[in-house]
Structures are given as structure tokens and as C-alpha cells.
N, C-alpha and C positions, 0 to 999 in steps of 0.2 A: 474354447477361450472364455475366460471369466474377466469381466471389467468391473472393478470395484470403485464405485463413486463414493467419495467421502464427504461428509458434512462435518464442519463447515468448510466451504471453499468459495473462491471467487470474491465478488464485491464485498468490501466492508462498508460501514456506514459513511466513513469519511470520503471514500471514492464515489459512492452513490450521491452524496451531497454535492461534490464538486461537479459531477456530470450533470446533475439536475439543475445546478445553478446556471450552467451554460445553456442547457435546454430552455430554461425559463426565460433567460435574457433574449435568446433568439426568438421565442414566441412573443415576448413583449415588444420587440423592436424588429419586425419583419422588414427585410430589405436593407437594414443598417449593418455596416461591417462591425463585427465584434472581434476585439483583439484579446488574446490570452497570453499572459506572460508565462513562458516556459510551457511544456506539455501539461495539459490540465491534470492528467494522471499518466503514469509511465506504461502506456499500452499503445502499440502501433495502430491497432484497429480502431480504438476510440478516437485517436488523433485524426486518422484518415477520414473517419466518418464525419467529424466536425469540419474538417477542411472541405469536404464535399458539400457542406451546407454554408460555406462562405466564411467560416471562422479563420482568422489569421493568427498563427502562433509566432511569437517574437521572443528574442532573448535579450532585447534591450528596449527600454521605454522610449528611446530615441526613434524607434521604428513606428511609434504610435502617434498619429496626427493629434495636435492639440485639440482638446474638447471631445475626444472620442471616449468610448467605453472600453475599459480594460478589466479583464478578470484575472485575479491572482490565483495560481494553481493550488492544488491540495497540499503541496509540500511546504508552504509557508515562505515568507520573504523577510529580508532584513528591513528595519524601519526606514533606512535610507531610501528604499524604493517607494514607500508610501509618501515620503516627503517629496521625492521627484515627481510622483504622479500628481500631487497637489500643485506643485509649481507649474506643471505643464497643463493644468486645468483639465485633467482627465477625470472621468467618472469611474472610480475604482470599486469593483465588486470583489469582495474577499471570499474565496472558496477554500481557504486554509482549513484542513481537518481540525476539528476542535481538540483532538488529542495532541496534535502538534502545537496548537496554540497554548495548551497547558504547559508544555515543556518551555515555550518562550516565556510564559509568565513566571515560571520557576527561575529561569535564567535572570530575568529582570530583578526578581526579589532577592536572590542570593547575591547578585552583584551589588545591590543597594546596601546589603548587610556586610559588604567588605570581603566576600569570599572570592577566591579564585575558582573558576569553573573548569573542570576537566570533562570535556564533551566526547563521549564514546561514540564513534561512528566513522563513516567514510568521508574523508575531507572534502571531496569534490561533489558530494551528493547535495542536491538542492535543499533538502531539509536541514542539513548541517550548516550550509551557507546562511540560511535564514535564521537559525537559532543563534549562531555565533555573532550575527549582526546585532543582536540585542545588547551584547556587552563584549565587543571585540577586544578591548584592552585587558579584560580579565578572563578570557576564555582561551583554552588550548585544546586542540583535537587530539584524541588518543585512538588510534586505529589498530593497535596491537600492543602486547606487553613489551615488545622490544623498544618501543619509542618512549617508554616511561623514563628511562635514564636521561633522555634529552630534554625533559620538561624543566621549565624555569619556575621554581616554587619560591615564593616570598616567605610564606609562613605555613608550615605543614599542619598547623592547628586551624587554619582557615581555608580548608579545601572542601569542595563538594563535587560529586560527579553526577552528570546527567547522561542520558543515552538517546540516540536516534531511535525513533519509534519502530522502525522496520528491521531491526537487527535480529540475527539469530540469538535466541536466549542462551544457547551454548557458547557462542563466541563472546557475547557480552559478559557472561559469567566468568570466562577465563580472564578477561581484561579486568573486571571488577575485583576478582580475587588477587590479581597481581598488584592493583592499585592499593588494596587494603594491606597487602604485605609491605609495600613500599611506604605507605602513609597510613599507619594504624588508626589514626584519628580522623580519617577522611569521612565526611558526612554523606550519607545516602539520601536520595529524595524520599519523601514520605510514602510514596507508592511507586511501583515499577513504571518507568517511562515507556517501555515496549508495549505497544497497544494490544488490546484484547484480541483483535483479529489476527495479528501476527502470531501471538502466542497460541491461539486456538488452532490455527492452520498448521503450525509447527508440531503441536502435540498430536494432531491427527496423523501427520506423517510418521512420527515416532511410533505411534500405536499400530499402524496398519502396514506401512512399507516393509518391515522385516518379514512379513508373511507373504509377500508378493515377489514375482520374478522381475518385474519392471515397474517403475513409477514414472508416469508422464505428468509433468507440470505444465499447465497452459499459462503462458505469460510472456512478456517481452524481455529481451536481454538486459534492458536498462531498468527493469523493475527490481529493486533491491529485495523486496520480500519474496518475489518469485525465485530469484537466484538462491536465496537462503533455503527455500524449501527443497530445491534440487540438491544443495549441499548436504542438508540434513539427511535426505534419502540415501545419499552416498555414504554418509557417516554411519548409518545403521546397517550398511551392507547390501543395499539394494541398488541395482543399476538404475540411474535416474537421468531423465532428459528434460530439457526445457524447450518448448516449441510455441510458436505464435498461433498456429492453427493447424487444421487437418492436412494441409498441403505439405507439411514438414514431417509427417509420419514416415518412418523407414521400416519396411518389412523385415529387414535384417535384425531388428530389435526383438522380434518375436518369431523366430524361424520354425518352431514346431507347430504353431497355431493352437497350442493347448496351454498357453501361459496364463497366469493370473496377473493382471495388470491393474495397478492402482492409478486412478485418474483424479487429479486435483487441479486447482487453479489459484494463482496468486490473487491478492486482494484488488488488483486493478484489471483483472481479466473478465470480460463479459461472458455470461453463461451460454449464449448462443454458440460460442466457439467450442465449449465443452459438449453441447448437444450434437454438434456436427461430427465431432470425433466419435461419440457414442454411436451415432447412426452409421458411420463408416464401418466400425467394428462389427455391428450387428449385421449389416447388409453384405459386407465383403468377407467376413470371417465367421459368420454364424455365432457371434459372441452372445453370451447372456450377461445381463446387467444386474449388479448387486449394489445395494445401498448400505453403507456403513455410517451410521450416525454416531459421531464421537462426542460432540457437545452441541448444545442448542444456542443459537444466536437469534435474538430478536431485538434489534437496536433501533432507536429512534432519535433523530436530531431535529432541532428547529432550523428554520431558514436563517442564513446569515443576515445580520442587521442591515448591511449595505444593500442586499437584495430586497429586503422588505421596504426600504426607503424608495428604491427605484420603482417597485410595484405601486406604492402609494402615489408617487408622482404621475403614474399612468392610470390611476383609478382602479387598480386591481386589489381585491380583498384577499389578504394573505393569512387571516387569523386562524383558519383551519388547515393550513398547509403544513405538513410535516414530511420529513424524509425518513423512510423506514426501510430496513433490510431484513428480509426473512428468507428461509430456505426456498429454493426454486421448486415449482411444481413440475414433476417429470411425467410427460405424456409419450405414448407410443408414436404419435405423429411427429414429435420433435426429436425424440431420442432414438427412435427405431424400435423400441420395446419398452415395456414397463419393468422397473427393477424389482428384485426380490430383496426384502429386508434381510440384513445380514448382521450377525453379531461377530465380534472379533474371533471368538472361539470357533465360529462356523467357517472361517476363511479356509481352513485346511481340510474341510470335510469333502 
């Protein structure tokens, strides 16, 4: 059995930032209850680990006692929630991914310029709810080409489209093409809204999955980018499954024991879940590990301004603190074996 680990996989910088924000608030205020609006990221294990440390996740600010600290999740929020937090005298720490914030800023700018905004994405996803809240009267959600005929357009010359950052580039492309056909003068954003991490992980799947018998995606079912990876794997003809952790592996997926299995992870899945799966395959099936580097990621974000202010209030120096994401170091102790570097052409060897 051959296990092909692809890079990039797992945490993106936005997810790492959101998790680090909660970690640092917990370190700053030991013993104090920290509230997080919505799941900080869409991963069951991350959420459960924070719950075990006393974090309380809420879906309404009404559940947060006045004067408490609340962290806003990586997915972004509508401005109405910021106003509500201020009215309730909450200390709000914003862990919104900077790439989501960029889409919010575009929505605000285009709305001020008098554009109607066609927001491509999944209507009930937290990110779409947050972005739409920036200009609700001027924004309509488009989740498929079929819904274009039902849009209410005031002026086809004053239209712009934006996208959810975690969409499949394939699916977004189909909708964008349909919008351009329906509205030839629709304006595109200056750069793609789908984030670098989503795009890179999807390209890795397209490049490697067709040469494998099975693709395993580590991630939770409510993780949009993880689900998209599984769908892309299926689209390129490789059986693909989405699992939370090693306990969900099914031997019926690899009956011969001689399969080539691609292993990747959504942008909100922690790497220790991947390493446990690798160790299982090495120890239980005698698998060899192979590393396929498709693209390099080394991304760095600064701390959110709201977290810096909280640190200053507690006498903590933050000037040298950055949030960085780099490829994980693979050791035999954690993964069961050390991997062999692999080129795509070597997959079938």
C-alpha cells in the first residue's frame, strides 16, 4: 500500500490565525470564560478541544453575559453583530480571516458606488451571511446557474459579482460563465476572491487524485472547503471520502491492501489527525509514505488589531508576534515512517 501525502494540505493562515487568537486570549485571561460566536473554524476536533478548555460557543450574542469577551469566528460577521456587541458592552476580538475581510471591503466599496452585488456561494454559510450583511439591500446570493433567471436586476450595467472564499474554482467558474452570458457587462473583482489556500489544495487534488485508487480528505462535514476537495476528487474520477479522523476509516475502501491512496486535509483540519491516519496505515497495513509537493505555501499574518489592544491592556508586548503557516515536519515517531519524496510522474512507478 502506498500513501501519498500532498502539500499543501491542512491549516491555512486564516484558520491558524483564528485558532491562535483563541489560544492567546485563553492564555491572557486564565480562569475567565471566553465566548466564541459560531464555531471558530469548521472542524469538530478543534471545537471540542476548545470546549474542553472552557470555551463556550454560541450562535447568538444574547447568550453572552454583558461585559464578557467574545471572539468572532474566521468566517466573518455582518456589521449588525458588531453593533450588538458594542451595545451589550462586550469586548469583541475579531478573528475573521483577512481574505474574508477583503471580500467584505469590496462589497462595501461596490455598494457605495451604486452597484448591485451578485454574491456567489452557499446561502446559509456563515461567510455568505457575513458578507451579505455589509450591503443587504444591494446583494443577492447566486448558488447555481439555475437561480440567475430569478434575480431582480435594476440596471445590468451596474452589476458586480463576488465569491465565497472557499468555493470550488470549478463550480464558481460555471456560475461566473453563466452570469457573464446573462449580463455581458457584469464587473469582475480586481482579483479572484477564492483564497489562495482553497485554490492550492484544489489544484493538488486535480494533479494527484487521478493517479490514485482512493482519496481521503480529512475534515468535518460542515467544512465547505473540505467538501469541495472531496467533490473535485470524484469529478476527476477517483473515489473520494471525507472523514473526521482515523476512527472513520473503512477497510472496505481498500480491499486488496495494495492500493495507492492520496491523503489530504481541508484548510481547517489539524495535522495531528493526518499523522494518526498515516501511522495507522503504516502499522496496520505496512504502507509506505510518499510526499508529493505540488506548490509551496509560506504565509504570514499579523495579529488582529482587537487582540493587540487586549494584550496592551494586560501589559503583553505583541510587536514581534506573527502568525505563520509552513509545511509540517514529518517524523517517523508521529507518522509511523518517514516519507519518500515523490514526483507526480513517479506515482505510477
